[in-house]
Backbone of each chain as nested JSON, in Angstrom:
{
  "chains": [
    {"id": "A", "residues": [
      {"number": 1, "name": "MET", "atoms": {"N": [-17.926, 34.521, -15.277], "CA": [-18.673, 33.273, -15.076], "C": [-18.096, 32.565, -13.874]}},
      {"number": 2, "name": "SER", "atoms": {"N": [-18.839, 32.54, -12.769], "CA": [-18.254, 31.975, -11.541], "C": [-18.758, 30.558, -11.336]}},
      {"number": 3, "name": "GLN", "atoms": {"N": [-17.882, 29.7, -10.842], "CA": [-18.254, 28.326, -10.52], "C": [-18.943, 28.305, -9.163]}},
      {"number": 4, "name": "PRO", "atoms": {"N": [-19.932, 27.433, -8.967], "CA": [-20.559, 27.346, -7.655], "C": [-19.581, 26.758, -6.663]}},
      {"number": 5, "name": "GLN", "atoms": {"N": [-19.646, 27.196, -5.43], "CA": [-18.781, 26.679, -4.397], "C": [-19.468, 25.531, -3.693]}},
      {"number": 6, "name": "PHE", "atoms": {"N": [-18.666, 24.592, -3.197], "CA": [-19.223, 23.59, -2.313], "C": [-19.614, 24.269, -1.005]}},
      {"number": 7, "name": "SER", "atoms": {"N": [-20.684, 23.762, -0.394], "CA": [-21.098, 24.312, 0.895], "C": [-20.022, 24.001, 1.931]}},
      {"number": 8, "name": "GLU", "atoms": {"N": [-20.109, 24.679, 3.074], "CA": [-19.133, 24.432, 4.154], "C": [-19.15, 22.977, 4.574]}},
      {"number": 9, "name": "ASN", "atoms": {"N": [-20.363, 22.419, 4.65], "CA": [-20.508, 21.007, 5.013], "C": [-19.785, 20.103, 4.018]}},
      {"number": 10, "name": "ASP", "atoms": {"N": [-20.042, 20.375, 2.726], "CA": [-19.408, 19.577, 1.683], "C": [-17.899, 19.727, 1.723]}},
      {"number": 11, "name": "GLN", "atoms": {"N": [-17.446, 20.958, 1.956], "CA": [-16.006, 21.173, 2.002], "C": [-15.382, 20.382, 3.133]}},
      {"number": 12, "name": "ARG", "atoms": {"N": [-16.085, 20.377, 4.272], "CA": [-15.568, 19.652, 5.426], "C": [-15.532, 18.153, 5.123]}},
      {"number": 13, "name": "GLU", "atoms": {"N": [-16.631, 17.68, 4.497], "CA": [-16.699, 16.25, 4.172], "C": [-15.591, 15.866, 3.203]}},
      {"number": 14, "name": "LEU", "atoms": {"N": [-15.36, 16.714, 2.191], "CA": [-14.295, 16.44, 1.225], "C": [-12.925, 16.454, 1.897]}},
      {"number": 15, "name": "ALA", "atoms": {"N": [-12.727, 17.41, 2.819], "CA": [-11.433, 17.488, 3.502], "C": [-11.186, 16.227, 4.314]}},
      {"number": 16, "name": "GLN", "atoms": {"N": [-12.228, 15.775, 5.037], "CA": [-12.081, 14.549, 5.824], "C": [-11.83, 13.353, 4.917]}},
      {"number": 17, "name": "PHE", "atoms": {"N": [-12.58, 13.315, 3.822], "CA": [-12.43, 12.217, 2.864], "C": [-10.997, 12.162, 2.344]}},
      {"number": 18, "name": "LEU", "atoms": {"N": [-10.456, 13.326, 1.943], "CA": [-9.091, 13.368, 1.413], "C": [-8.085, 12.936, 2.465]}},
      {"number": 19, "name": "GLU", "atoms": {"N": [-8.29, 13.371, 3.706], "CA": [-7.409, 12.991, 4.795], "C": [-7.404, 11.472, 4.966]}},
      {"number": 20, "name": "ALA", "atoms": {"N": [-8.61, 10.876, 4.948], "CA": [-8.727, 9.427, 5.121], "C": [-8.071, 8.683, 3.951]}},
      {"number": 21, "name": "GLU", "atoms": {"N": [-8.31, 9.157, 2.74], "CA": [-7.72, 8.491, 1.571], "C": [-6.206, 8.619, 1.593]}},
      {"number": 22, "name": "ASN", "atoms": {"N": [-5.707, 9.774, 2.017], "CA": [-4.263, 9.956, 2.123], "C": [-3.65, 9.012, 3.139]}},
      {"number": 23, "name": "ALA", "atoms": {"N": [-4.34, 8.846, 4.274], "CA": [-3.848, 7.924, 5.291], "C": [-3.803, 6.503, 4.733]}},
      {"number": 24, "name": "LYS", "atoms": {"N": [-4.855, 6.114, 4.007], "CA": [-4.881, 4.78, 3.393], "C": [-3.746, 4.63, 2.398]}},
      {"number": 25, "name": "ALA", "atoms": {"N": [-3.505, 5.662, 1.616], "CA": [-2.455, 5.591, 0.598], "C": [-1.079, 5.464, 1.249]}},
      {"number": 26, "name": "ARG", "atoms": {"N": [-0.87, 6.157, 2.381], "CA": [0.413, 6.049, 3.076], "C": [0.606, 4.62, 3.59]}},
      {"number": 27, "name": "ILE", "atoms": {"N": [-0.456, 4.033, 4.114], "CA": [-0.364, 2.652, 4.584], "C": [-0.017, 1.718, 3.429]}},
      {"number": 28, "name": "GLN", "atoms": {"N": [-0.704, 1.894, 2.308], "CA": [-0.42, 1.03, 1.156], "C": [1.01, 1.187, 0.678]}},
      {"number": 29, "name": "GLN", "atoms": {"N": [1.527, 2.392, 0.729], "CA": [2.906, 2.62, 0.317], "C": [3.866, 1.863, 1.226]}},
      {"number": 30, "name": "THR", "atoms": {"N": [3.576, 1.892, 2.523], "CA": [4.403, 1.152, 3.469], "C": [4.307, -0.349, 3.222]}},
      {"number": 31, "name": "VAL", "atoms": {"N": [3.116, -0.833, 2.921], "CA": [2.957, -2.26, 2.631], "C": [3.778, -2.64, 1.401]}},
      {"number": 32, "name": "HIS", "atoms": {"N": [3.793, -1.784, 0.394], "CA": [4.619, -2.065, -0.792], "C": [6.088, -2.187, -0.404]}},
      {"number": 33, "name": "SER", "atoms": {"N": [6.533, -1.252, 0.392], "CA": [7.932, -1.231, 0.785], "C": [8.29, -2.451, 1.631]}},
      {"number": 34, "name": "LEU", "atoms": {"N": [7.413, -2.796, 2.59], "CA": [7.657, -3.964, 3.441], "C": [7.607, -5.257, 2.639]}},
      {"number": 35, "name": "THR", "atoms": {"N": [6.664, -5.35, 1.704], "CA": [6.564, -6.567, 0.896], "C": [7.834, -6.758, 0.071]}},
      {"number": 36, "name": "ASP", "atoms": {"N": [8.344, -5.663, -0.457], "CA": [9.587, -5.702, -1.227], "C": [10.71, -6.316, -0.395]}},
      {"number": 37, "name": "THR", "atoms": {"N": [10.942, -5.73, 0.769], "CA": [12.017, -6.201, 1.642], "C": [11.788, -7.638, 2.095]}},
      {"number": 38, "name": "CYS", "atoms": {"N": [10.569, -7.939, 2.541], "CA": [10.3, -9.239, 3.146], "C": [10.219, -10.355, 2.097]}},
      {"number": 39, "name": "TRP", "atoms": {"N": [9.814, -10.027, 0.894], "CA": [9.867, -11.008, -0.196], "C": [11.308, -11.482, -0.385]}},
      {"number": 40, "name": "ASP", "atoms": {"N": [12.24, -10.565, -0.421], "CA": [13.644, -10.932, -0.594], "C": [14.134, -11.796, 0.553]}},
      {"number": 41, "name": "LYS", "atoms": {"N": [13.67, -11.48, 1.771], "CA": [14.14, -12.237, 2.929], "C": [13.492, -13.609, 3.049]}},
      {"number": 42, "name": "CYS", "atoms": {"N": [12.271, -13.734, 2.598], "CA": [11.472, -14.904, 2.975], "C": [11.143, -15.882, 1.848]}},
      {"number": 43, "name": "ILE", "atoms": {"N": [11.175, -15.426, 0.61], "CA": [10.738, -16.29, -0.487], "C": [11.947, -16.678, -1.316]}},
      {"number": 44, "name": "ALA", "atoms": {"N": [12.426, -17.902, -1.086], "CA": [13.612, -18.343, -1.809], "C": [13.241, -18.844, -3.205]}},
      {"number": 45, "name": "LYS", "atoms": {"N": [12.185, -19.654, -3.246], "CA": [11.787, -20.265, -4.512], "C": [10.311, -19.99, -4.764]}},
      {"number": 46, "name": "VAL", "atoms": {"N": [9.929, -19.895, -6.035], "CA": [8.529, -19.698, -6.387], "C": [7.838, -21.054, -6.482]}},
      {"number": 47, "name": "ASN", "atoms": {"N": [6.865, -21.294, -5.575], "CA": [6.151, -22.571, -5.572], "C": [4.689, -22.381, -5.956]}},
      {"number": 48, "name": "ASN", "atoms": {"N": [3.891, -23.449, -5.727], "CA": [2.496, -23.367, -6.136], "C": [1.614, -22.694, -5.106]}},
      {"number": 49, "name": "LYS", "atoms": {"N": [2.14, -22.543, -3.91], "CA": [1.471, -21.705, -2.934], "C": [2.477, -21.295, -1.868]}},
      {"number": 50, "name": "LEU", "atoms": {"N": [2.129, -20.279, -1.067], "CA": [2.971, -19.873, 0.047], "C": [2.797, -20.893, 1.158]}},
      {"number": 51, "name": "ASP", "atoms": {"N": [3.903, -21.511, 1.607], "CA": [3.727, -22.46, 2.711], "C": [3.743, -21.731, 4.061]}},
      {"number": 52, "name": "ARG", "atoms": {"N": [3.456, -22.506, 5.119], "CA": [3.269, -21.891, 6.424], "C": [4.527, -21.165, 6.907]}},
      {"number": 53, "name": "SER", "atoms": {"N": [5.684, -21.748, 6.618], "CA": [6.914, -21.104, 7.101], "C": [7.161, -19.794, 6.369]}},
      {"number": 54, "name": "GLU", "atoms": {"N": [6.799, -19.732, 5.104], "CA": [6.958, -18.479, 4.359], "C": [6.018, -17.413, 4.896]}},
      {"number": 55, "name": "GLU", "atoms": {"N": [4.787, -17.8, 5.202], "CA": [3.835, -16.84, 5.76], "C": [4.309, -16.344, 7.111]}},
      {"number": 56, "name": "ALA", "atoms": {"N": [4.818, -17.281, 7.941], "CA": [5.315, -16.885, 9.259], "C": [6.499, -15.944, 9.12]}},
      {"number": 57, "name": "CYS", "atoms": {"N": [7.367, -16.253, 8.166], "CA": [8.543, -15.403, 7.937], "C": [8.116, -13.996, 7.538]}},
      {"number": 58, "name": "LEU", "atoms": {"N": [7.142, -13.912, 6.636], "CA": [6.667, -12.594, 6.19], "C": [6.097, -11.803, 7.363]}},
      {"number": 59, "name": "SER", "atoms": {"N": [5.29, -12.487, 8.167], "CA": [4.667, -11.821, 9.308], "C": [5.719, -11.357, 10.304]}},
      {"number": 60, "name": "ASN", "atoms": {"N": [6.674, -12.243, 10.633], "CA": [7.761, -11.862, 11.535], "C": [8.567, -10.713, 10.969]}},
      {"number": 61, "name": "CYS", "atoms": {"N": [8.783, -10.767, 9.674], "CA": [9.585, -9.734, 9.006], "C": [8.961, -8.355, 9.233]}},
      {"number": 62, "name": "VAL", "atoms": {"N": [7.655, -8.274, 9.09], "CA": [6.955, -7.008, 9.302], "C": [7.081, -6.553, 10.749]}},
      {"number": 63, "name": "GLU", "atoms": {"N": [6.786, -7.476, 11.671], "CA": [6.807, -7.129, 13.098], "C": [8.191, -6.681, 13.535]}},
      {"number": 64, "name": "ARG", "atoms": {"N": [9.233, -7.402, 13.095], "CA": [10.591, -7.059, 13.517], "C": [11.045, -5.74, 12.895]}},
      {"number": 65, "name": "PHE", "atoms": {"N": [10.576, -5.45, 11.708], "CA": [10.911, -4.166, 11.1], "C": [10.351, -3.03, 11.95]}},
      {"number": 66, "name": "LEU", "atoms": {"N": [9.112, -3.197, 12.398], "CA": [8.486, -2.151, 13.209], "C": [9.153, -2.07, 14.579]}},
      {"number": 67, "name": "ASP", "atoms": {"N": [9.506, -3.243, 15.149], "CA": [10.26, -3.229, 16.405], "C": [11.568, -2.468, 16.222]}},
      {"number": 68, "name": "THR", "atoms": {"N": [12.217, -2.7, 15.098], "CA": [13.476, -2.019, 14.802], "C": [13.271, -0.514, 14.771]}},
      {"number": 69, "name": "SER", "atoms": {"N": [12.211, -0.111, 14.136], "CA": [11.893, 1.304, 14.036], "C": [11.73, 1.927, 15.424]}},
      {"number": 70, "name": "LEU", "atoms": {"N": [10.965, 1.256, 16.284], "CA": [10.768, 1.761, 17.644], "C": [12.082, 1.786, 18.417]}},
      {"number": 71, "name": "PHE", "atoms": {"N": [12.876, 0.728, 18.229], "CA": [14.154, 0.62, 18.92], "C": [15.054, 1.799, 18.573]}},
      {"number": 72, "name": "ILE", "atoms": {"N": [15.123, 2.101, 17.28], "CA": [15.987, 3.183, 16.821], "C": [15.548, 4.518, 17.395]}},
      {"number": 73, "name": "VAL", "atoms": {"N": [14.252, 4.767, 17.383], "CA": [13.739, 6.019, 17.939], "C": [14.079, 6.116, 19.419]}},
      {"number": 74, "name": "LYS", "atoms": {"N": [13.855, 5.018, 20.132], "CA": [14.114, 5.041, 21.562], "C": [15.606, 5.27, 21.838]}},
      {"number": 75, "name": "ARG", "atoms": {"N": [16.463, 4.609, 21.082], "CA": [17.894, 4.757, 21.326], "C": [18.352, 6.181, 21.036]}},
      {"number": 76, "name": "LEU", "atoms": {"N": [17.792, 6.77, 19.966], "CA": [18.128, 8.168, 19.675], "C": [17.716, 9.077, 20.819]}},
      {"number": 77, "name": "GLU", "atoms": {"N": [16.537, 8.828, 21.403], "CA": [16.104, 9.616, 22.545], "C": [17.059, 9.439, 23.717]}},
      {"number": 78, "name": "ASP", "atoms": {"N": [17.467, 8.173, 23.979], "CA": [18.41, 7.922, 25.067], "C": [19.717, 8.66, 24.85]}},
      {"number": 79, "name": "LEU", "atoms": {"N": [20.212, 8.588, 23.618], "CA": [21.476, 9.258, 23.325], "C": [21.357, 10.758, 23.537]}},
      {"number": 80, "name": "ARG", "atoms": {"N": [20.205, 11.306, 23.097], "CA": [19.994, 12.749, 23.255], "C": [19.942, 13.122, 24.714]}},
      {"number": 81, "name": "SER", "atoms": {"N": [19.268, 12.302, 25.525], "CA": [19.07, 12.695, 26.911], "C": [20.358, 12.532, 27.728]}},
      {"number": 82, "name": "THR", "atoms": {"N": [21.296, 11.691, 27.255], "CA": [22.562, 11.61, 27.979], "C": [23.584, 12.592, 27.389]}},
      {"number": 83, "name": "GLY", "atoms": {"N": [23.09, 13.558, 26.638], "CA": [23.943, 14.628, 26.131], "C": [24.931, 14.158, 25.097]}},
      {"number": 84, "name": "MET", "atoms": {"N": [24.41, 13.573, 24.0], "CA": [25.27, 12.971, 22.959], "C": [26.254, 13.975, 22.363]}}
    ]},
    {"id": "B", "residues": [
      {"number": 1, "name": "MET", "atoms": {"N": [-26.68, 28.119, -24.249], "CA": [-25.625, 28.562, -23.326], "C": [-25.996, 28.111, -21.913]}},
      {"number": 2, "name": "SER", "atoms": {"N": [-25.177, 27.328, -21.287], "CA": [-25.555, 26.794, -19.975], "C": [-25.247, 27.801, -18.877]}},
      {"number": 3, "name": "GLU", "atoms": {"N": [-26.034, 27.747, -17.848], "CA": [-25.858, 28.647, -16.707], "C": [-24.988, 27.965, -15.684]}},
      {"number": 4, "name": "TYR", "atoms": {"N": [-23.885, 28.593, -15.305], "CA": [-23.028, 27.963, -14.297], "C": [-23.394, 28.374, -12.896]}},
      {"number": 5, "name": "ASN", "atoms": {"N": [-24.148, 29.502, -12.801], "CA": [-24.322, 30.032, -11.449], "C": [-25.441, 29.378, -10.672]}},
      {"number": 6, "name": "ASN", "atoms": {"N": [-26.275, 28.598, -11.339], "CA": [-27.488, 28.169, -10.659], "C": [-27.589, 26.661, -10.552]}},
      {"number": 7, "name": "PHE", "atoms": {"N": [-26.529, 25.993, -10.126], "CA": [-26.646, 24.561, -9.868], "C": [-27.582, 24.343, -8.698]}},
      {"number": 8, "name": "GLY", "atoms": {"N": [-28.484, 23.363, -8.834], "CA": [-29.282, 22.974, -7.667], "C": [-28.416, 22.159, -6.738]}},
      {"number": 9, "name": "SER", "atoms": {"N": [-28.926, 21.909, -5.541], "CA": [-28.119, 21.151, -4.582], "C": [-27.903, 19.729, -5.106]}},
      {"number": 10, "name": "GLY", "atoms": {"N": [-28.793, 19.244, -5.963], "CA": [-28.62, 17.904, -6.546], "C": [-27.344, 17.808, -7.365]}},
      {"number": 11, "name": "GLU", "atoms": {"N": [-27.129, 18.846, -8.203], "CA": [-25.931, 18.802, -9.062], "C": [-24.652, 18.907, -8.245]}},
      {"number": 12, "name": "LEU", "atoms": {"N": [-24.701, 19.724, -7.172], "CA": [-23.501, 19.901, -6.366], "C": [-23.147, 18.618, -5.631]}},
      {"number": 13, "name": "SER", "atoms": {"N": [-24.181, 17.898, -5.154], "CA": [-23.849, 16.673, -4.429], "C": [-23.36, 15.618, -5.414]}},
      {"number": 14, "name": "ASN", "atoms": {"N": [-23.835, 15.676, -6.672], "CA": [-23.258, 14.802, -7.694], "C": [-21.806, 15.123, -7.929]}},
      {"number": 15, "name": "LYS", "atoms": {"N": [-21.539, 16.443, -7.987], "CA": [-20.173, 16.88, -8.239], "C": [-19.255, 16.392, -7.121]}},
      {"number": 16, "name": "LYS", "atoms": {"N": [-19.761, 16.451, -5.897], "CA": [-18.955, 16.001, -4.765], "C": [-18.668, 14.509, -4.901]}},
      {"number": 17, "name": "GLN", "atoms": {"N": [-19.696, 13.725, -5.233], "CA": [-19.493, 12.286, -5.435], "C": [-18.495, 12.036, -6.544]}},
      {"number": 18, "name": "GLU", "atoms": {"N": [-18.627, 12.866, -7.596], "CA": [-17.72, 12.73, -8.738], "C": [-16.273, 12.928, -8.304]}},
      {"number": 19, "name": "VAL", "atoms": {"N": [-16.057, 13.972, -7.52], "CA": [-14.707, 14.271, -7.038], "C": [-14.192, 13.109, -6.2]}},
      {"number": 20, "name": "MET", "atoms": {"N": [-15.046, 12.603, -5.307], "CA": [-14.621, 11.507, -4.443], "C": [-14.298, 10.257, -5.259]}},
      {"number": 21, "name": "GLU", "atoms": {"N": [-15.147, 9.945, -6.241], "CA": [-14.893, 8.78, -7.092], "C": [-13.584, 8.938, -7.857]}},
      {"number": 22, "name": "GLN", "atoms": {"N": [-13.365, 10.157, -8.34], "CA": [-12.159, 10.401, -9.118], "C": [-10.907, 10.196, -8.268]}},
      {"number": 23, "name": "VAL", "atoms": {"N": [-10.949, 10.713, -7.044], "CA": [-9.804, 10.554, -6.146], "C": [-9.579, 9.074, -5.844]}},
      {"number": 24, "name": "ARG", "atoms": {"N": [-10.672, 8.357, -5.5], "CA": [-10.542, 6.925, -5.222], "C": [-9.919, 6.207, -6.411]}},
      {"number": 25, "name": "GLY", "atoms": {"N": [-10.417, 6.517, -7.588], "CA": [-9.946, 5.876, -8.813], "C": [-8.475, 6.127, -9.051]}},
      {"number": 26, "name": "GLU", "atoms": {"N": [-8.045, 7.378, -8.883], "CA": [-6.638, 7.702, -9.133], "C": [-5.725, 7.02, -8.13]}},
      {"number": 27, "name": "LEU", "atoms": {"N": [-6.149, 6.979, -6.859], "CA": [-5.327, 6.321, -5.847], "C": [-5.263, 4.817, -6.109]}},
      {"number": 28, "name": "ALA", "atoms": {"N": [-6.372, 4.23, -6.533], "CA": [-6.38, 2.794, -6.836], "C": [-5.437, 2.497, -7.994]}},
      {"number": 29, "name": "MET", "atoms": {"N": [-5.461, 3.363, -9.006], "CA": [-4.571, 3.182, -10.156], "C": [-3.107, 3.27, -9.75]}},
      {"number": 30, "name": "ALA", "atoms": {"N": [-2.794, 4.245, -8.911], "CA": [-1.408, 4.421, -8.471], "C": [-0.952, 3.19, -7.701]}},
      {"number": 31, "name": "ASN", "atoms": {"N": [-1.839, 2.65, -6.871], "CA": [-1.52, 1.462, -6.094], "C": [-1.284, 0.256, -7.004]}},
      {"number": 32, "name": "ALA", "atoms": {"N": [-2.152, 0.091, -7.992], "CA": [-2.013, -1.019, -8.934], "C": [-0.713, -0.897, -9.72]}},
      {"number": 33, "name": "GLN", "atoms": {"N": [-0.378, 0.316, -10.102], "CA": [0.838, 0.545, -10.864], "C": [2.072, 0.165, -10.051]}},
      {"number": 34, "name": "GLU", "atoms": {"N": [2.067, 0.561, -8.791], "CA": [3.183, 0.23, -7.903], "C": [3.316, -1.287, -7.795]}},
      {"number": 35, "name": "LEU", "atoms": {"N": [2.184, -1.986, -7.596], "CA": [2.2, -3.434, -7.466], "C": [2.76, -4.086, -8.727]}},
      {"number": 36, "name": "ILE", "atoms": {"N": [2.318, -3.629, -9.873], "CA": [2.788, -4.178, -11.142], "C": [4.299, -4.001, -11.29]}},
      {"number": 37, "name": "ASN", "atoms": {"N": [4.783, -2.807, -10.922], "CA": [6.221, -2.554, -11.03], "C": [7.024, -3.496, -10.139]}},
      {"number": 38, "name": "LYS", "atoms": {"N": [6.532, -3.701, -8.902], "CA": [7.234, -4.587, -7.977], "C": [7.242, -6.026, -8.495]}},
      {"number": 39, "name": "ILE", "atoms": {"N": [6.083, -6.484, -8.977], "CA": [5.978, -7.853, -9.489], "C": [6.944, -8.044, -10.654]}},
      {"number": 40, "name": "ASN", "atoms": {"N": [6.971, -7.068, -11.539], "CA": [7.849, -7.131, -12.693], "C": [9.304, -7.318, -12.255]}},
      {"number": 41, "name": "GLU", "atoms": {"N": [9.699, -6.484, -11.307], "CA": [11.078, -6.504, -10.836], "C": [11.418, -7.819, -10.128]}},
      {"number": 42, "name": "LYS", "atoms": {"N": [10.58, -8.198, -9.142], "CA": [10.893, -9.364, -8.328], "C": [10.807, -10.66, -9.134]}},
      {"number": 43, "name": "CYS", "atoms": {"N": [9.798, -10.758, -9.98], "CA": [9.576, -12.012, -10.696], "C": [10.563, -12.183, -11.849]}},
      {"number": 44, "name": "TYR", "atoms": {"N": [10.992, -11.078, -12.405], "CA": [12.055, -11.176, -13.417], "C": [13.321, -11.733, -12.775]}},
      {"number": 45, "name": "LEU", "atoms": {"N": [13.638, -11.217, -11.581], "CA": [14.813, -11.697, -10.857], "C": [14.729, -13.18, -10.566]}},
      {"number": 46, "name": "LYS", "atoms": {"N": [13.531, -13.633, -10.11], "CA": [13.405, -15.032, -9.692], "C": [13.295, -15.983, -10.883]}},
      {"number": 47, "name": "CYS", "atoms": {"N": [12.662, -15.541, -11.943], "CA": [12.237, -16.487, -12.989], "C": [13.063, -16.441, -14.267]}},
      {"number": 48, "name": "VAL", "atoms": {"N": [13.774, -15.327, -14.459], "CA": [14.558, -15.229, -15.688], "C": [16.005, -14.933, -15.312]}},
      {"number": 49, "name": "PRO", "atoms": {"N": [16.674, -15.903, -14.672], "CA": [18.041, -15.642, -14.209], "C": [19.038, -15.458, -15.353]}},
      {"number": 50, "name": "LYS", "atoms": {"N": [18.808, -16.194, -16.449], "CA": [19.716, -16.061, -17.583], "C": [18.897, -15.739, -18.834]}},
      {"number": 51, "name": "PRO", "atoms": {"N": [18.692, -14.461, -19.117], "CA": [17.827, -14.09, -20.241], "C": [18.332, -14.688, -21.555]}},
      {"number": 52, "name": "GLY", "atoms": {"N": [17.423, -15.382, -22.252], "CA": [17.791, -15.987, -23.531], "C": [17.217, -15.185, -24.678]}},
      {"number": 53, "name": "ALA", "atoms": {"N": [16.959, -15.891, -25.771], "CA": [16.473, -15.191, -26.957], "C": [14.971, -14.953, -26.911]}},
      {"number": 54, "name": "ARG", "atoms": {"N": [14.29, -15.667, -26.011], "CA": [12.84, -15.464, -25.816], "C": [12.482, -15.972, -24.43]}},
      {"number": 55, "name": "LEU", "atoms": {"N": [11.264, -15.656, -23.97], "CA": [10.779, -16.207, -22.712], "C": [10.338, -17.641, -22.947]}},
      {"number": 56, "name": "GLU", "atoms": {"N": [11.047, -18.609, -22.348], "CA": [10.675, -20.014, -22.491], "C": [9.388, -20.306, -21.736]}},
      {"number": 57, "name": "SER", "atoms": {"N": [8.763, -21.44, -22.052], "CA": [7.474, -21.735, -21.407], "C": [7.661, -21.961, -19.914]}},
      {"number": 58, "name": "GLY", "atoms": {"N": [8.792, -22.565, -19.52], "CA": [9.081, -22.738, -18.101], "C": [9.185, -21.408, -17.389]}},
      {"number": 59, "name": "GLU", "atoms": {"N": [9.82, -20.458, -18.035], "CA": [9.951, -19.121, -17.455], "C": [8.586, -18.454, -17.337]}},
      {"number": 60, "name": "GLN", "atoms": {"N": [7.758, -18.644, -18.359], "CA": [6.413, -18.059, -18.323], "C": [5.583, -18.655, -17.193]}},
      {"number": 61, "name": "GLN", "atoms": {"N": [5.689, -19.969, -17.002], "CA": [4.957, -20.606, -15.902], "C": [5.437, -20.054, -14.568]}},
      {"number": 62, "name": "CYS", "atoms": {"N": [6.747, -19.918, -14.44], "CA": [7.307, -19.368, -13.208], "C": [6.787, -17.961, -12.968]}},
      {"number": 63, "name": "LEU", "atoms": {"N": [6.739, -17.165, -14.033], "CA": [6.254, -15.794, -13.896], "C": [4.802, -15.772, -13.425]}},
      {"number": 64, "name": "SER", "atoms": {"N": [3.966, -16.649, -13.985], "CA": [2.556, -16.711, -13.542], "C": [2.46, -17.044, -12.071]}},
      {"number": 65, "name": "LYS", "atoms": {"N": [3.191, -18.096, -11.658], "CA": [3.149, -18.484, -10.245], "C": [3.678, -17.361, -9.373]}},
      {"number": 66, "name": "CYS", "atoms": {"N": [4.757, -16.75, -9.84], "CA": [5.393, -15.692, -9.052], "C": [4.435, -14.528, -8.821]}},
      {"number": 67, "name": "MET", "atoms": {"N": [3.687, -14.149, -9.857], "CA": [2.695, -13.079, -9.696], "C": [1.722, -13.425, -8.576]}},
      {"number": 68, "name": "ASP", "atoms": {"N": [1.208, -14.675, -8.617], "CA": [0.263, -15.097, -7.588], "C": [0.902, -15.065, -6.204]}},
      {"number": 69, "name": "ARG", "atoms": {"N": [2.13, -15.597, -6.107], "CA": [2.797, -15.63, -4.805], "C": [3.047, -14.221, -4.283]}},
      {"number": 70, "name": "TYR", "atoms": {"N": [3.46, -13.331, -5.152], "CA": [3.756, -11.98, -4.698], "C": [2.509, -11.3, -4.168]}},
      {"number": 71, "name": "MET", "atoms": {"N": [1.387, -11.495, -4.875], "CA": [0.148, -10.861, -4.4], "C": [-0.294, -11.466, -3.079]}},
      {"number": 72, "name": "GLU", "atoms": {"N": [-0.097, -12.795, -2.913], "CA": [-0.409, -13.403, -1.622], "C": [0.496, -12.819, -0.538]}},
      {"number": 73, "name": "ALA", "atoms": {"N": [1.776, -12.692, -0.867], "CA": [2.72, -12.129, 0.107], "C": [2.294, -10.715, 0.484]}},
      {"number": 74, "name": "TRP", "atoms": {"N": [1.879, -9.941, -0.489], "CA": [1.421, -8.575, -0.235], "C": [0.268, -8.587, 0.762]}},
      {"number": 75, "name": "ASN", "atoms": {"N": [-0.657, -9.518, 0.578], "CA": [-1.797, -9.61, 1.493], "C": [-1.366, -10.001, 2.901]}},
      {"number": 76, "name": "VAL", "atoms": {"N": [-0.438, -10.948, 3.013], "CA": [0.06, -11.346, 4.328], "C": [0.71, -10.148, 5.027]}},
      {"number": 77, "name": "VAL", "atoms": {"N": [1.549, -9.436, 4.288], "CA": [2.229, -8.262, 4.847], "C": [1.205, -7.212, 5.252]}},
      {"number": 78, "name": "SER", "atoms": {"N": [0.235, -6.967, 4.41], "CA": [-0.783, -5.964, 4.696], "C": [-1.542, -6.306, 5.97]}},
      {"number": 79, "name": "ARG", "atoms": {"N": [-1.973, -7.564, 6.105], "CA": [-2.694, -7.974, 7.318], "C": [-1.814, -7.779, 8.545]}},
      {"number": 80, "name": "SER", "atoms": {"N": [-0.548, -8.241, 8.484], "CA": [0.344, -8.111, 9.635], "C": [0.515, -6.649, 10.017]}},
      {"number": 81, "name": "TYR", "atoms": {"N": [0.731, -5.806, 9.021], "CA": [0.995, -4.403, 9.274], "C": [-0.217, -3.721, 9.896]}},
      {"number": 82, "name": "VAL", "atoms": {"N": [-1.39, -3.933, 9.31], "CA": [-2.602, -3.296, 9.827], "C": [-2.91, -3.784, 11.241]}},
      {"number": 83, "name": "ASN", "atoms": {"N": [-2.749, -5.107, 11.482], "CA": [-2.95, -5.628, 12.839], "C": [-2.018, -4.95, 13.832]}},
      {"number": 84, "name": "ARG", "atoms": {"N": [-0.766, -4.806, 13.438], "CA": [0.227, -4.203, 14.322], "C": [-0.133, -2.747, 14.625]}},
      {"number": 85, "name": "ILE", "atoms": {"N": [-0.526, -2.005, 13.618], "CA": [-0.928, -0.612, 13.824], "C": [-2.091, -0.539, 14.802]}},
      {"number": 86, "name": "GLN", "atoms": {"N": [-3.079, -1.417, 14.618], "CA": [-4.237, -1.421, 15.51], "C": [-3.812, -1.744, 16.927]}},
      {"number": 87, "name": "ARG", "atoms": {"N": [-2.932, -2.726, 17.086], "CA": [-2.458, -3.081, 18.416], "C": [-1.724, -1.913, 19.054]}},
      {"number": 88, "name": "GLU", "atoms": {"N": [-0.838, -1.265, 18.297], "CA": [-0.083, -0.135, 18.828], "C": [-1.02, 0.985, 19.265]}},
      {"number": 89, "name": "SER", "atoms": {"N": [-2.014, 1.286, 18.432], "CA": [-2.877, 2.414, 18.761], "C": [-3.766, 2.072, 19.953]}},
      {"number": 90, "name": "GLN", "atoms": {"N": [-4.137, 0.791, 20.103], "CA": [-4.923, 0.388, 21.273], "C": [-4.095, 0.497, 22.537]}},
      {"number": 91, "name": "SER", "atoms": {"N": [-2.85, 0.054, 22.502], "CA": [-2.042, 0.066, 23.719], "C": [-1.71, 1.484, 24.13]}},
      {"number": 92, "name": "GLN", "atoms": {"N": [-1.762, 2.417, 23.169], "CA": [-1.475, 3.797, 23.541], "C": [-2.669, 4.482, 24.173]}},
      {"number": 93, "name": "MET", "atoms": {"N": [-3.862, 3.904, 23.95], "CA": [-5.056, 4.555, 24.487], "C": [-5.316, 4.133, 25.92]}},
      {"number": 94, "name": "MET", "atoms": {"N": [-4.544, 3.144, 26.409], "CA": [-4.852, 2.634, 27.76], "C": [-4.318, 3.538, 28.85]}}
    ]}
  ]
}
């Protein structure tokens, strides 16, 4: 008893769909990780709403983390090219 | 006895939708689960510093507010991150 196969078109569509969903899931995972770190850095007390300075802190926290990431990669490349 | 070999194209496209819905659903669940775990951890830390014999009403209020704040924070982080990714990918295409 054989199962019907998806057509080539359907297979391609499913593959693209899975790729897109995986990319979204990776982004969400990163957001979870960043929120974890930045919550600790930026939210001292639980209030009735996030104030402007807390929002700015969260936003800066994300940007500086990514800057850090780029910085580290670049420095590793520099070290490699000067024959570390 | 049902025939497995002769699905019409209608049934196959349903099956494809089914698969896609199932994947979306499972990923959404995993995301929600992660969020719940983080909220539990962070809000327990902030709101129940000295665990007593029960959750006091003040602690419960703090936990409610904390859940809301954490989800707002998640949204702020998500917007910042997605904006940054878009900016990076645009500057690389120039």
